[in-house]
C-alpha positions in Angstrom: 8.0 64.1 41.0 11.4 63.8 43.1 13.2 60.5 43.2 12.7 59.4 46.9 16.0 57.9 48.5 16.8 56.2 51.8 20.5 56.0 52.6 22.0 53.4 54.9 25.6 54.0 56.1 27.0 53.5 59.4 29.8 56.1 59.2 28.1 59.6 60.1 30.3 61.6 58.0 29.8 59.3 55.0 26.1 59.3 55.7 26.0 63.1 55.8 28.0 63.2 52.6 25.5 61.1 50.6 22.5 63.0 52.3 24.1 66.4 51.0 24.9 65.0 47.6 21.3 63.9 47.1 19.6 67.0 48.6 21.6 69.0 46.1 20.1 67.5 43.2 16.8 68.9 41.9 15.1 65.8 41.1 16.0 63.8 44.3 15.1 63.8 47.9 16.4 62.1 51.1 13.3 60.4 52.9 15.5 58.9 55.7 18.8 57.7 56.9 19.8 54.5 58.9 23.0 53.1 60.1 22.2 49.4 60.7 20.5 46.6 59.1 17.3 46.7 61.2 17.3 50.4 61.1 17.0 50.4 57.1 14.8 47.7 57.0 12.4 49.7 59.5 12.9 52.9 57.6 12.1 51.2 54.3 8.7 49.8 55.7 7.9 53.1 56.9 8.8 55.5 54.1 8.6 53.1 50.9 11.3 54.9 48.9 12.2 54.5 45.3 15.9 53.7 45.9 17.9 52.7 48.6 21.6 53.3 48.8 23.0 50.7 50.8 26.5 50.1 52.4 27.5 46.5 52.8 29.6 46.7 56.2 27.3 47.8 59.0 26.8 46.6 62.3 28.6 43.2 60.9 30.5 42.7 57.9 27.7 41.8 55.5 24.7 43.3 57.3 24.0 45.4 54.2 23.6 42.4 51.9 21.4 40.8 54.5 19.2 44.0 54.5 19.2 43.8 50.7 17.8 40.2 51.0 15.2 41.2 53.7 14.0 44.4 51.7 14.0 42.7 48.3 12.0 39.7 49.5 9.2 42.2 51.1 9.5 45.1 48.7 10.8 43.7 45.2 10.0 47.0 43.4 12.3 49.0 45.6 15.9 49.3 44.0 18.7 49.0 45.8 22.3 50.3 45.0 25.3 49.2 46.9 27.6 52.0 48.0 30.9 50.5 49.1 34.7 50.9 49.2 34.9 47.1 48.3 35.5 45.9 44.7 36.2 42.2 45.7 34.4 39.5 43.6 32.6 38.0 46.7 31.0 41.3 47.5 29.9 42.1 44.0 28.3 38.4 43.4 26.5 38.4 46.8 25.1 41.9 46.4 23.6 41.1 43.1 22.4 37.7 44.3 20.8 39.3 47.2 18.9 41.7 44.9 20.8 44.9 44.3 20.6 46.3 41.0 23.8 48.5 41.0 27.1 48.8 42.7 28.7 52.2 43.3 32.3 52.6 44.6 32.3 55.4 47.3 35.2 56.9 45.5 33.0 57.6 42.2 32.6 61.2 41.5 29.2 63.0 42.6 27.9 63.0 39.0 28.5 59.3 38.5 26.8 58.5 41.7 23.8 60.8 41.0 23.5 59.5 37.4 23.6 56.0 38.7 20.4 56.8 40.8 18.7 58.2 37.8 19.5 55.3 35.5 18.4 52.8 38.0 15.3 54.9 38.7 14.5 54.9 34.9 15.2 51.1 34.8 18.3 51.8 32.9 20.6 49.9 34.7 24.0 48.6 33.2 26.9 46.7 34.4 29.7 48.9 35.0 33.0 47.8 33.3 35.0 46.9 36.6 31.9 44.9 37.7 31.5 43.1 34.2 35.1 42.1 34.1 34.8 40.3 37.6 31.6 39.0 36.6 33.2 37.5 33.4 36.2 36.4 35.3 34.0 34.6 38.0 31.9 33.1 35.6 34.8 31.5 33.5 36.4 30.4 36.8 33.0 28.5 37.7 32.8 27.1 34.3 36.2 25.8 34.3 35.6 24.4 38.0 32.4 22.7 36.7 34.2 21.1 33.7 37.1 19.9 36.0 34.5 18.5 38.5 32.6 16.7 35.9 35.5 15.4 34.1 37.4 13.9 37.0 34.2 12.4 38.7 33.5 10.6 35.5 36.9 9.2 34.8 37.6 8.3 38.3 34.8 5.8 37.9 37.3 3.9 35.5 39.4 3.1 38.4 39.5 -0.3 39.7 38.7 -1.1 43.4 42.6 -1.5 44.2 43.5 1.7 42.4 40.6 3.6 44.0 41.6 2.4 47.5 45.5 3.4 46.9 44.5 6.6 45.7 42.3 7.1 48.6 45.0 6.3 51.0 47.3 8.7 49.3 44.8 11.4 49.4 44.5 10.8 53.2 48.2 11.2 53.6 49.7 7.7 53.3 53.0 7.3 51.9 53.7 4.7 49.2 55.7 2.6 51.8 52.8 2.8 54.4 50.0 1.7 51.6 52.4 -1.2 50.5 52.6 -2.3 54.4 48.8 -1.8 54.8 48.0 -4.0 51.8 50.9 -6.7 52.6 52.2 -5.9 48.9 55.6 -4.8 47.4 56.3 -1.2 47.1 56.9 -1.8 43.3 53.1 -3.0 43.2 51.8 0.2 44.7 54.0 2.3 42.4 52.7 0.3 39.5 49.0 1.0 40.4 49.8 4.6 40.8 51.4 4.8 37.4 48.1 3.3 36.1 46.1 5.8 38.1 48.0 8.7 36.6 47.6 7.3 33.0 43.8 6.8 33.5 43.4 10.4 34.8 45.8 12.0 32.5 48.2 13.5 35.3 51.9 13.6 35.5 52.2 13.8 39.5 50.2 12.2 42.1 50.6 15.6 44.1 48.7 17.4 41.3 46.0 14.9 41.1 45.5 14.9 45.0 45.4 18.7 45.0 42.8 18.7 42.5 40.5 16.3 44.3 40.8 18.2 47.4 39.7 21.4 45.6 36.8 19.7 44.2 36.0 17.7 47.6 35.3 14.6 45.5 36.2 12.0 48.2 34.3 14.0 50.7 31.0 14.2 48.5 31.2 11.2 46.3 33.5 8.4 47.3 32.8 8.3 50.9 33.7 4.9 52.7 
C-alpha cells in the first residue's frame, strides 16, 4: 500500500516540486495539495492522509505551525513533517511542540526527503544532528536561565527592606544621588547599601545585577509594589 501524503506549500513551484518528488516514488502517492492553513486542514479532514508535508510560512509567518496544532488535535495519528528553509531555534521548538514529528530543510536531497517520509511512516523518527544540536543548546540555555532565576529569587529575599528599596530605585533608573535625595540620606549611605547588596548577591557591578534582574523580570513578577 502506498504512503498517502498531503502537501502544504504556498509557493506553487515548490509545491509542484514536492508533488513530483513524491509521485516519482513507487511507494508513495499525493492525495492532494494546499497553499494555506485552512486549505490544508480541510484537505486533511477530507482525505485523511498518512503524512502531511507542511511548510511553516503560509498565509502568515507561522500559519503552518497553527495548522499543525489544529491537525494534531483532531487527527493525532496523522504524522506531520515540516518542510522549510528555516533552521532557527524558535521554529524548531514550536514545530515539535505543536505536534510535528520531523523537520526537513527544503535544501535536503530528494533521497533524504523521501527517506524521511519512509522513516516517519514506519515510526522510525529520529532527531537530525542539526536539530539535536539546537535542542540541546536550547535546553542548556533554559536550564541555565532556570538556575539563575531560582538563585536570584531566593537570595534577593535576604535583602533588608532598605536594600530592596534602593535596588528597586536603581532598577527603575534612579541614580545614587537621586536615591539619596529621595531618602533624605547622605550619598555615602546609599553607596554603603549598594555595596552590601552586591556582596549579598555576589555581583561585582550594579549594572550587571540590574541587567540580570531585567532579563528574569523579577521585579515585574515577584517584587511588585
